[in-house]
N, CA, C and O atoms as CSV, one atom per row, in Angstrom:
chain,resi,resn,atom,element,x,y,z
A,1,MET,N,N,44.446,-67.016,16.253
A,1,MET,CA,C,44.743,-66.564,17.977
A,1,MET,C,C,45.542,-65.214,17.672
A,1,MET,O,O,45.568,-64.455,18.641
A,2,LEU,N,N,46.296,-64.688,16.362
A,2,LEU,CA,C,47.210,-63.694,16.215
A,2,LEU,C,C,45.127,-62.861,15.784
A,2,LEU,O,O,44.250,-62.691,16.632
A,3,ALA,N,N,45.050,-62.637,14.670
A,3,ALA,CA,C,44.007,-62.821,14.334
A,3,ALA,C,C,42.737,-61.421,15.131
A,3,ALA,O,O,42.291,-60.284,14.976
A,4,ARG,N,N,42.701,-62.709,16.050
A,4,ARG,CA,C,41.565,-62.037,17.406
A,4,ARG,C,C,42.355,-61.309,18.130
A,4,ARG,O,O,41.559,-60.569,18.708
A,5,ALA,N,N,43.602,-60.974,18.553
A,5,ALA,CA,C,44.474,-59.946,20.037
A,5,ALA,C,C,43.999,-59.092,18.922
A,5,ALA,O,O,42.967,-58.430,19.037
A,6,CYS,N,N,44.729,-59.088,17.837
A,6,CYS,CA,C,44.444,-58.376,16.730
A,6,CYS,C,C,43.548,-56.887,16.553
A,6,CYS,O,O,43.777,-55.677,16.543
A,7,GLN,N,N,41.937,-58.186,16.374
A,7,GLN,CA,C,40.979,-57.276,16.843
A,7,GLN,C,C,40.990,-56.325,17.773
A,7,GLN,O,O,40.975,-55.102,17.631
A,8,ASP,N,N,41.037,-57.490,19.491
A,8,ASP,CA,C,41.373,-56.792,20.361
A,8,ASP,C,C,41.504,-55.869,20.103
A,8,ASP,O,O,40.627,-55.158,19.612
A,9,LEU,N,N,42.839,-55.483,20.378
A,9,LEU,CA,C,43.524,-54.377,19.617
A,9,LEU,C,C,42.724,-53.058,19.242
A,9,LEU,O,O,42.384,-52.175,20.030
A,10,ALA,N,N,42.441,-53.118,17.563
A,10,ALA,CA,C,41.781,-52.923,16.625
A,10,ALA,C,C,40.649,-52.067,17.740
A,10,ALA,O,O,40.644,-50.861,17.492
A,11,SER,N,N,39.790,-52.429,18.799
A,11,SER,CA,C,38.366,-52.194,19.665
A,11,SER,C,C,38.599,-51.582,20.901
A,11,SER,O,O,37.747,-51.150,21.678
A,12,SER,N,N,40.378,-51.573,21.084
A,12,SER,CA,C,39.949,-51.032,22.762
A,12,SER,C,C,39.999,-49.147,21.816
A,12,SER,O,O,39.580,-48.090,22.289
A,13,GLY,N,N,40.596,-49.352,20.565
A,13,GLY,CA,C,40.737,-47.282,20.736
A,13,GLY,C,C,42.571,-46.957,20.416
A,13,GLY,O,O,43.167,-46.370,19.512
A,14,ARG,N,N,42.972,-47.616,21.556
A,14,ARG,CA,C,44.612,-47.402,20.964
A,14,ARG,C,C,45.210,-47.384,20.080
A,14,ARG,O,O,46.412,-47.122,20.045
A,15,ILE,N,N,44.172,-47.790,18.713
A,15,ILE,CA,C,45.090,-47.348,17.263
A,15,ILE,C,C,44.177,-46.751,16.216
A,15,ILE,O,O,42.978,-46.946,16.416
A,16,ASP,N,N,44.464,-46.157,15.289
A,16,ASP,CA,C,43.625,-45.883,14.297
A,16,ASP,C,C,42.951,-47.116,13.799
A,16,ASP,O,O,41.761,-47.243,13.511
A,17,GLU,N,N,44.176,-48.253,13.730
A,17,GLU,CA,C,43.787,-48.860,12.895
A,17,GLU,C,C,42.481,-49.694,13.570
A,17,GLU,O,O,42.475,-49.981,14.767
A,18,GLU,N,N,41.066,-50.146,12.401
A,18,GLU,CA,C,40.071,-51.401,13.059
A,18,GLU,C,C,40.016,-52.684,11.913
A,18,GLU,O,O,39.147,-53.405,11.422
A,19,ASP,N,N,41.299,-52.526,11.819
A,19,ASP,CA,C,40.477,-54.118,10.583
A,19,ASP,C,C,41.924,-54.998,11.607
A,19,ASP,O,O,42.987,-54.385,11.514
A,20,GLY,N,N,41.966,-56.066,12.339
A,20,GLY,CA,C,41.909,-57.132,13.193
A,20,GLY,C,C,43.037,-57.929,12.137
A,20,GLY,O,O,44.175,-57.977,12.605
A,21,GLU,N,N,42.882,-58.464,10.974
A,21,GLU,CA,C,42.827,-58.549,10.695
A,21,GLU,C,C,44.154,-58.099,9.852
A,21,GLU,O,O,45.256,-58.601,10.074
A,22,LEU,N,N,43.897,-56.970,8.731
A,22,LEU,CA,C,45.092,-56.681,8.440
A,22,LEU,C,C,45.893,-56.134,9.677
A,22,LEU,O,O,46.700,-55.700,8.856
A,23,ILE,N,N,46.308,-55.833,10.615
A,23,ILE,CA,C,47.187,-55.444,11.545
A,23,ILE,C,C,47.687,-57.069,11.440
A,23,ILE,O,O,48.839,-57.128,11.010
A,24,ALA,N,N,47.235,-58.079,11.661
A,24,ALA,CA,C,47.954,-59.743,12.019
A,24,ALA,C,C,48.896,-59.285,10.832
A,24,ALA,O,O,50.086,-58.979,10.910
A,25,ALA,N,N,48.046,-59.309,9.666
A,25,ALA,CA,C,49.286,-59.530,8.793
A,25,ALA,C,C,50.466,-58.932,8.656
A,25,ALA,O,O,51.576,-59.459,8.569
A,26,GLN,N,N,50.079,-57.436,8.635
A,26,GLN,CA,C,51.366,-56.640,8.933
A,26,GLN,C,C,52.520,-56.930,9.956
A,26,GLN,O,O,53.701,-56.607,9.829
A,27,LEU,N,N,51.864,-57.688,11.123
A,27,LEU,CA,C,52.705,-57.828,12.099
A,27,LEU,C,C,53.535,-59.839,11.772
A,27,LEU,O,O,54.480,-60.558,12.097
A,28,TRP,N,N,52.378,-59.812,10.995
A,28,TRP,CA,C,52.771,-61.382,11.731
A,28,TRP,C,C,54.216,-60.936,9.676
A,28,TRP,O,O,55.274,-61.560,9.596
A,29,SER,N,N,53.896,-60.106,8.737
A,29,SER,CA,C,54.880,-59.337,7.846
A,29,SER,C,C,56.131,-59.315,8.749
A,29,SER,O,O,57.056,-60.114,8.600
A,30,LEU,N,N,56.112,-58.547,9.504
A,30,LEU,CA,C,57.255,-57.351,10.283
A,30,LEU,C,C,57.704,-58.633,10.908
A,30,LEU,O,O,58.908,-58.884,10.863
A,31,VAL,N,N,57.089,-59.268,11.344
A,31,VAL,CA,C,58.023,-60.378,12.274
A,31,VAL,C,C,58.465,-61.923,11.275
A,31,VAL,O,O,59.274,-62.658,11.843
A,32,HIS,N,N,57.904,-62.446,9.699
A,32,HIS,CA,C,58.211,-62.722,8.949
A,32,HIS,C,C,59.400,-62.269,8.710
A,32,HIS,O,O,60.474,-62.871,8.701
A,33,GLY,N,N,59.171,-61.233,8.525
A,33,GLY,CA,C,61.097,-60.924,7.476
A,33,GLY,C,C,62.283,-60.757,8.777
A,33,GLY,O,O,63.413,-61.243,8.840
A,34,PHE,N,N,61.689,-60.046,9.577
A,34,PHE,CA,C,62.749,-60.033,10.770
A,34,PHE,C,C,64.096,-61.292,11.067
A,34,PHE,O,O,65.326,-61.243,11.090
A,35,VAL,N,N,62.584,-62.858,11.352
A,35,VAL,CA,C,63.132,-63.610,10.878
A,35,VAL,C,C,64.190,-64.155,9.525
A,35,VAL,O,O,65.356,-64.551,9.506
A,36,SER,N,N,63.424,-64.007,8.735
A,36,SER,CA,C,64.228,-63.778,7.576
A,36,SER,C,C,65.635,-63.758,7.552
A,36,SER,O,O,66.544,-64.490,7.161
A,37,LEU,N,N,65.484,-62.540,8.170
A,37,LEU,CA,C,66.788,-61.238,7.838
A,37,LEU,C,C,68.061,-61.457,8.631
A,37,LEU,O,O,69.221,-61.059,8.529
A,38,GLU,N,N,67.117,-62.568,9.801
A,38,GLU,CA,C,67.892,-62.651,10.970
A,38,GLU,C,C,68.827,-64.372,10.959
A,38,GLU,O,O,69.776,-64.935,11.505
A,39,ALA,N,N,68.274,-64.493,10.429
A,39,ALA,CA,C,68.618,-66.127,9.968
A,39,ALA,C,C,69.599,-66.356,8.544
A,39,ALA,O,O,70.121,-67.424,8.223
A,40,ALA,N,N,69.679,-65.247,7.906
A,40,ALA,CA,C,70.453,-65.278,6.873
A,40,ALA,C,C,71.973,-65.013,6.822
A,40,ALA,O,O,72.981,-65.358,6.206
A,41,GLY,N,N,71.456,-63.991,8.084
A,41,GLY,CA,C,72.814,-63.377,8.781
A,41,GLY,C,C,73.140,-61.721,9.154
A,41,GLY,O,O,73.987,-61.052,9.746
A,42,HIS,N,N,72.029,-61.567,8.485
A,42,HIS,CA,C,71.599,-60.510,7.877
A,42,HIS,C,C,72.289,-59.427,9.409
A,42,HIS,O,O,73.202,-58.622,9.224
A,43,PHE,N,N,71.893,-59.555,10.263
A,43,PHE,CA,C,71.692,-57.993,11.513
A,43,PHE,C,C,73.498,-59.284,12.296
A,43,PHE,O,O,73.612,-59.145,13.514
A,44,ASP,N,N,74.016,-59.753,11.996
A,44,ASP,CA,C,75.727,-60.600,12.828
A,44,ASP,C,C,75.907,-59.339,13.320
A,44,ASP,O,O,75.861,-59.296,14.549
A,45,ASP,N,N,76.140,-58.049,12.636
A,45,ASP,CA,C,77.325,-56.790,13.289
A,45,ASP,C,C,76.395,-56.193,14.193
A,45,ASP,O,O,77.081,-55.496,14.940
A,46,HIS,N,N,74.880,-56.076,14.604
A,46,HIS,CA,C,74.001,-55.744,15.673
A,46,HIS,C,C,74.004,-56.076,16.641
A,46,HIS,O,O,72.967,-55.811,17.249
A,47,GLY,N,N,75.190,-56.914,17.508
A,47,GLY,CA,C,74.590,-57.397,18.671
A,47,GLY,C,C,73.058,-58.822,19.128
A,47,GLY,O,O,72.659,-59.779,18.465
A,48,ASP,N,N,72.778,-58.481,20.014
A,48,ASP,CA,C,71.009,-58.433,20.451
A,48,ASP,C,C,70.585,-57.976,19.259
A,48,ASP,O,O,70.633,-56.782,18.962
A,49,ALA,N,N,70.004,-59.170,18.253
A,49,ALA,CA,C,69.241,-58.018,17.280
A,49,ALA,C,C,67.376,-57.881,17.047
A,49,ALA,O,O,66.667,-57.410,16.158
A,50,VAL,N,N,67.057,-58.721,18.662
A,50,VAL,CA,C,65.995,-59.116,18.837
A,50,VAL,C,C,65.664,-57.258,19.719
A,50,VAL,O,O,64.677,-56.606,19.377
A,51,VAL,N,N,66.347,-56.888,20.454
A,51,VAL,CA,C,67.046,-55.269,21.221
A,51,VAL,C,C,66.849,-54.768,20.132
A,51,VAL,O,O,65.866,-54.090,19.834
A,52,ALA,N,N,67.896,-55.091,19.325
A,52,ALA,CA,C,68.488,-53.753,17.914
A,52,ALA,C,C,67.377,-53.315,17.124
A,52,ALA,O,O,66.718,-52.282,17.236
A,53,VAL,N,N,67.268,-54.266,16.301
A,53,VAL,CA,C,66.044,-54.385,15.635
A,53,VAL,C,C,64.282,-54.673,15.763
A,53,VAL,O,O,63.437,-53.781,15.832
A,54,LEU,N,N,64.092,-55.733,15.770
A,54,LEU,CA,C,62.948,-55.728,15.897
A,54,LEU,C,C,62.422,-54.633,17.245
A,54,LEU,O,O,62.092,-53.449,17.321
A,55,ALA,N,N,62.522,-55.446,17.921
A,55,ALA,CA,C,62.049,-53.702,19.065
A,55,ALA,C,C,62.305,-52.708,19.166
A,55,ALA,O,O,62.206,-52.313,20.327
A,56,PRO,N,N,62.772,-51.673,18.153
A,56,PRO,CA,C,62.105,-50.888,17.706
A,56,PRO,C,C,62.161,-50.930,16.863
A,56,PRO,O,O,63.139,-50.200,16.697
A,57,MET,N,N,61.791,-51.337,15.619
A,57,MET,CA,C,60.985,-51.384,14.400
A,57,MET,C,C,59.057,-51.606,14.491
A,57,MET,O,O,58.246,-51.066,13.739
A,58,ALA,N,N,58.663,-52.826,15.976
A,58,ALA,CA,C,57.953,-52.831,16.318
A,58,ALA,C,C,57.204,-51.697,16.889
A,58,ALA,O,O,56.039,-51.442,16.584
A,59,VAL,N,N,57.866,-51.073,17.669
A,59,VAL,CA,C,57.547,-49.267,18.213
A,59,VAL,C,C,57.570,-49.388,17.465
A,59,VAL,O,O,57.159,-50.544,17.358
A,60,THR,N,N,57.884,-48.868,16.084
A,60,THR,CA,C,57.598,-47.855,15.615
A,60,THR,C,C,56.241,-47.823,13.803
A,60,THR,O,O,55.793,-47.042,12.963
A,61,HIS,N,N,56.200,-49.392,14.243
A,61,HIS,CA,C,54.422,-49.988,13.503
A,61,HIS,C,C,53.692,-49.626,14.784
A,61,HIS,O,O,52.509,-49.461,14.485
A,62,MET,N,N,53.851,-49.468,15.841
A,62,MET,CA,C,53.013,-49.324,16.996
A,62,MET,C,C,52.797,-47.599,16.867
A,62,MET,O,O,51.598,-47.380,17.035
A,63,VAL,N,N,53.383,-46.598,16.679
A,63,VAL,CA,C,53.332,-45.786,16.448
A,63,VAL,C,C,52.921,-45.679,15.267
A,63,VAL,O,O,51.723,-45.867,15.477
A,64,GLY,N,N,53.001,-45.526,14.224
A,64,GLY,CA,C,52.282,-46.151,12.940
A,64,GLY,C,C,51.075,-46.419,12.765
A,64,GLY,O,O,50.365,-45.995,11.853
A,65,PHE,N,N,50.787,-47.107,13.591
A,65,PHE,CA,C,49.527,-47.639,13.876
A,65,PHE,C,C,48.149,-46.218,14.960
A,65,PHE,O,O,46.965,-46.323,15.280
A,66,GLY,N,N,49.213,-45.075,15.156
A,66,GLY,CA,C,48.550,-44.618,16.282
A,66,GLY,C,C,48.800,-44.673,17.708
A,66,GLY,O,O,48.167,-43.898,18.425
A,67,GLU,N,N,49.604,-45.449,18.206
A,67,GLU,CA,C,50.131,-45.941,18.892
A,67,GLU,C,C,51.293,-45.332,19.451
A,67,GLU,O,O,52.415,-45.358,18.945
A,68,ASP,N,N,50.745,-44.402,21.261
A,68,ASP,CA,C,51.663,-43.525,21.290
A,68,ASP,C,C,52.988,-44.252,22.016
A,68,ASP,O,O,53.077,-45.236,22.750
A,69,ARG,N,N,54.018,-43.277,21.449
A,69,ARG,CA,C,55.709,-43.630,21.525
A,69,ARG,C,C,56.042,-44.335,22.484
A,69,ARG,O,O,56.649,-45.402,22.394
A,70,VAL,N,N,55.544,-43.614,23.845
A,70,VAL,CA,C,55.990,-44.023,25.328
A,70,VAL,C,C,55.208,-45.085,25.489
A,70,VAL,O,O,55.722,-46.200,25.401
A,71,TYR,N,N,54.393,-45.003,25.644
A,71,TYR,CA,C,53.307,-46.261,26.395
A,71,TYR,C,C,54.020,-48.070,24.695
A,71,TYR,O,O,54.390,-49.198,25.021
A,72,ALA,N,N,53.937,-47.650,23.540
A,72,ALA,CA,C,54.662,-48.363,22.885
A,72,ALA,C,C,56.106,-48.957,23.203
A,72,ALA,O,O,56.347,-49.994,22.585
A,73,ALA,N,N,57.298,-48.411,24.204
A,73,ALA,CA,C,57.885,-48.530,24.004
A,73,ALA,C,C,58.165,-49.062,25.479
A,73,ALA,O,O,59.317,-49.484,25.588
A,74,GLN,N,N,57.217,-49.170,26.926
A,74,GLN,CA,C,57.082,-49.320,27.311
A,74,GLN,C,C,56.711,-50.882,27.340
A,74,GLN,O,O,57.194,-51.640,28.181
A,75,ALA,N,N,55.706,-51.344,26.234
A,75,ALA,CA,C,55.248,-52.835,25.975
A,75,ALA,C,C,56.497,-53.323,25.611
A,75,ALA,O,O,57.195,-54.268,25.978
A,76,ALA,N,N,56.603,-52.355,24.722
A,76,ALA,CA,C,57.483,-53.860,24.250
A,76,ALA,C,C,59.441,-54.151,24.913
A,76,ALA,O,O,60.214,-55.010,24.486
A,77,SER,N,N,59.708,-53.167,25.949
A,77,SER,CA,C,60.413,-53.800,27.069
A,77,SER,C,C,59.937,-54.955,28.560
A,77,SER,O,O,60.599,-55.784,29.184
A,78,ILE,N,N,58.489,-54.483,28.681
A,78,ILE,CA,C,57.849,-55.324,28.913
A,78,ILE,C,C,58.141,-56.818,28.509
A,78,ILE,O,O,58.534,-57.715,29.254
A,79,ALA,N,N,57.839,-56.891,27.053
A,79,ALA,CA,C,57.616,-58.030,26.428
A,79,ALA,C,C,59.146,-58.922,26.038
A,79,ALA,O,O,59.257,-60.063,25.588
A,80,LEU,N,N,60.165,-57.977,26.381
A,80,LEU,CA,C,61.395,-58.547,26.546
A,80,LEU,C,C,61.879,-59.139,27.060
A,80,LEU,O,O,62.378,-60.184,26.642
A,81,GLN,N,N,61.965,-58.489,28.789
A,81,GLN,CA,C,61.554,-58.805,29.623
A,81,GLN,C,C,60.842,-60.153,29.869
A,81,GLN,O,O,61.528,-61.022,30.409
A,82,TRP,N,N,60.063,-60.336,29.674
A,82,TRP,CA,C,59.391,-62.161,29.568
A,82,TRP,C,C,60.110,-62.189,28.578
A,82,TRP,O,O,60.360,-61.000,28.774
A,83,TRP,N,N,61.009,-62.542,27.196
A,83,TRP,CA,C,61.035,-62.883,26.559
A,83,TRP,C,C,62.637,-63.463,26.972
A,83,TRP,O,O,63.188,-64.431,26.449
A,84,LYS,N,N,63.163,-62.644,27.978
A,84,LYS,CA,C,64.795,-62.988,28.619
A,84,LYS,C,C,64.655,-64.028,30.009
A,84,LYS,O,O,65.305,-64.970,30.460
A,85,SER,N,N,64.096,-63.690,30.184
A,85,SER,CA,C,63.085,-64.902,31.320
A,85,SER,C,C,62.581,-65.845,30.968
A,85,SER,O,O,62.723,-66.885,31.610
A,86,ARG,N,N,61.678,-65.785,29.605
A,86,ARG,CA,C,61.583,-67.526,29.388
A,86,ARG,C,C,62.247,-68.723,28.827
A,86,ARG,O,O,62.015,-69.901,28.553
A,87,ASP,N,N,63.504,-67.544,28.781
A,87,ASP,CA,C,64.797,-68.093,27.993
A,87,ASP,C,C,65.733,-68.754,29.144
A,87,ASP,O,O,66.268,-69.863,29.152
A,88,LEU,N,N,65.755,-67.852,29.985
A,88,LEU,CA,C,66.355,-68.574,31.235
A,88,LEU,C,C,65.704,-69.524,32.169
A,88,LEU,O,O,66.216,-70.160,33.089
A,89,GLU,N,N,64.342,-69.495,31.709
A,89,GLU,CA,C,64.426,-70.853,32.208
A,89,GLU,C,C,64.027,-71.997,32.059
A,89,GLU,O,O,63.651,-72.820,32.894
A,90,LEU,N,N,64.169,-72.091,30.213
A,90,LEU,CA,C,63.818,-72.868,29.740
A,90,LEU,C,C,65.486,-73.211,29.528
A,90,LEU,O,O,65.829,-74.323,29.126
A,91,ASP,N,N,66.367,-72.269,29.804
A,91,ASP,CA,C,67.641,-72.767,29.689
A,91,ASP,C,C,68.102,-73.451,31.384
A,91,ASP,O,O,69.214,-73.956,31.542
A,92,ARG,N,N,67.156,-73.373,32.459
A,92,ARG,CA,C,67.064,-73.882,33.436
A,92,ARG,C,C,66.316,-75.136,33.254
A,92,ARG,O,O,66.778,-76.143,33.790
A,93,ILE,N,N,65.121,-75.229,32.509
A,93,ILE,CA,C,64.658,-77.080,32.583
A,93,ILE,C,C,66.000,-77.939,31.876
A,93,ILE,O,O,66.706,-78.832,32.346
A,94,GLY,N,N,66.011,-77.383,30.795
A,94,GLY,CA,C,67.087,-78.148,29.821
A,94,GLY,C,C,68.024,-78.335,30.873
A,94,GLY,O,O,68.058,-79.554,31.042
A,95,SER,N,N,68.858,-77.751,31.728
A,95,SER,CA,C,70.237,-79.080,31.750
A,95,SER,C,C,69.612,-79.206,33.414
A,95,SER,O,O,70.531,-79.901,33.847
A,96,GLU,N,N,68.838,-79.042,34.426
A,96,GLU,CA,C,67.701,-79.987,34.930
A,96,GLU,C,C,67.896,-81.361,33.564
A,96,GLU,O,O,68.740,-82.236,33.752
A,97,GLU,N,N,67.287,-81.370,32.657
A,97,GLU,CA,C,67.533,-82.533,32.262
A,97,GLU,C,C,69.074,-83.625,31.808
A,97,GLU,O,O,69.410,-84.784,32.052
A,98,ILE,N,N,69.450,-82.887,31.323
A,98,ILE,CA,C,70.452,-83.324,31.229
A,98,ILE,C,C,71.848,-84.257,32.330
A,98,ILE,O,O,72.908,-84.609,31.813
């Protein structure tokens, strides 16, 4: 699924990279590295590590692929809003089951 979405991105012409599998491998590594470091407590002094570390790193990575920085930042903001609303919904559902 990730490789297919990354190939769609590569085919869109929005970025310079044309290899969807390479994009997927890089994004998987970016997230895996973040999660490993976050789980080990390396970002404890940064508040919300997703906001402070992961989102800006993802934006920078997408800019490296050739994406416009403003567009990448807007996309990251939308993704963060979706993720936070998902967390709130999961909290609501969990509290109803108790």
